[in-house]
Every structure is written in C-alpha cells, then in structure tokens.
C-alpha positions as semicolon CSV with decimal commas, in nm:
position;residue;x (nm);y (nm);z (nm)
1;X;12,759;12,929;9,578
2;X;12,750;12,547;9,539
3;X;12,534;12,345;9,776
4;X;12,705;12,197;10,080
5;X;12,595;11,833;10,034
6;X;12,737;11,542;10,235
7;X;12,647;11,193;10,110
8;X;12,599;10,903;10,351
9;X;12,910;10,684;10,328
10;X;12,795;10,389;10,544
11;X;12,578;10,178;10,311
12;X;12,546;9,890;10,559
13;X;12,455;10,120;10,850
14;X;12,127;10,313;10,832
15;X;12,127;10,662;10,981
16;X;12,051;10,664;11,354
17;X;11,828;10,951;11,470
18;X;11,968;10,966;11,825
19;X;12,330;10,968;11,705
20;X;12,261;11,235;11,441
21;X;12,078;11,457;11,690
22;X;12,375;11,435;11,930
23;X;12,609;11,525;11,644
24;X;12,398;11,825;11,545
25;X;12,371;11,948;11,905
26;X;12,751;11,926;11,935
27;X;12,771;12,151;11,626
28;X;12,543;12,408;11,794
29;X;12,211;12,317;11,629
30;X;11,868;12,242;11,772
31;X;11,677;11,967;11,592
32;X;11,322;11,889;11,490
33;X;11,203;11,554;11,351
34;X;10,978;11,595;11,047
35;X;10,768;11,320;10,889
36;X;10,614;11,395;10,549
37;X;10,397;11,195;10,312
38;X;10,489;11,138;9,947
39;X;10,414;11,445;9,738
40;X;10,457;11,693;10,023
41;X;10,607;12,019;9,895
42;X;10,741;12,314;10,098
43;X;10,810;12,610;9,872
44;X;11,026;12,920;9,910
45;X;11,123;12,916;10,276
46;X;11,389;13,133;10,441
47;X;11,521;13,118;10,796
48;X;11,722;13,377;10,989
49;X;11,972;13,107;11,099
50;X;12,176;12,841;10,919
51;X;11,988;12,514;10,865
52;X;12,089;12,154;10,801
53;X;11,845;11,907;10,645
54;X;11,949;11,549;10,730
55;X;11,746;11,266;10,574
56;X;11,683;10,961;10,791
57;X;11,469;10,766;10,543
58;X;11,303;10,840;10,211
59;X;11,381;11,050;9,906
60;X;11,364;11,428;9,874
61;X;11,455;11,697;9,625
62;X;11,581;12,019;9,776
63;X;11,631;12,341;9,585
64;X;11,856;12,602;9,742
65;X;11,899;12,939;9,570
66;X;11,808;12,785;9,233
67;X;12,033;12,477;9,265
68;X;11,859;12,139;9,303
69;X;11,981;11,816;9,463
70;X;11,817;11,481;9,549
71;X;11,892;11,329;9,890
72;X;11,824;10,985;10,035
73;X;11,877;10,820;10,374
74;X;12,182;10,960;10,554
75;X;12,248;11,245;10,312
76;X;12,249;11,602;10,439
77;X;12,263;11,953;10,300
78;X;12,357;12,282;10,462
79;X;12,141;12,586;10,391
80;X;12,286;12,928;10,478
81;X;12,065;13,168;10,670
82;X;11,831;13,391;10,468
83;X;11,863;13,163;10,162
84;X;11,548;13,074;9,969
85;X;11,489;12,697;9,961
86;X;11,219;12,444;9,874
87;X;11,171;12,077;9,957
88;X;10,966;11,810;9,775
89;X;10,915;11,449;9,890
90;X;10,979;11,210;9,599
91;X;10,875;10,850;9,541
92;X;10,612;10,658;9,736
93;X;10,782;10,636;10,078
94;X;10,722;10,859;10,377
95;X;11,014;11,095;10,436
96;X;11,173;11,106;10,783
97;X;11,419;11,392;10,826
98;X;11,582;11,620;11,076
99;X;11,556;11,996;11,037
100;X;11,841;12,145;11,238
101;X;11,867;12,517;11,308
102;X;12,182;12,691;11,429
103;X;12,140;12,821;11,781
104;X;12,207;13,194;11,821
105;X;12,545;13,262;11,980
106;X;12,557;13,390;12,337
107;X;12,775;13,684;12,234
C-alpha cells in the first residue's frame, strides 16, 4: 500500500499550528504538538488508531511499513492503524510536528 503523503502547496505561507489543529479536529482527530531535536529517532511504533503526522517546521524521514519518505514544513502523511512506522529527525533544525490520532467512533 503506497504512503498517503500530501505535500504543502503554499510556499509563501508557512503552516499555521492553530489552523492545522482545527482542520484535524474537524476530521475527527485529537492532536499533540511534538518538538524533537536533530537526530531524534523513534523506531517501530504501532498505534491502534489511524495517525497523521503533520510537519510544522523542520525535516523528517518517516518509514511506514518499509516505505520511506522525507517531509518538510507543511507536508503530512497518513499512517493506518496497527502499521509499523519509524521517524527520524534530519538536518540540524529542531522538528516541530503534530501527531494526530483518530478519535474512536461513538458507535
């Protein structure tokens, strides 16, 4: 299954945390702001809900089920629930990103 990557298409407009959080909430996600130093590496995570990683600033490589992609400010990737994934901060800038987790349905 190919990665669900959406590239930022507003080069003159940096991603806005408040706007992106509102967008994610409207899609049924709860958000967490993460701030990671260069070289940080999270390896082989799985979650029992769908996740979206949305980069605010910095550079990161994400591997999902063996497929790797590099994201920068404004880019996002969808990670299906129960899918193995890893994240590594690249370059020399601090990474600011939103981890968004699908809220369980009320059904």
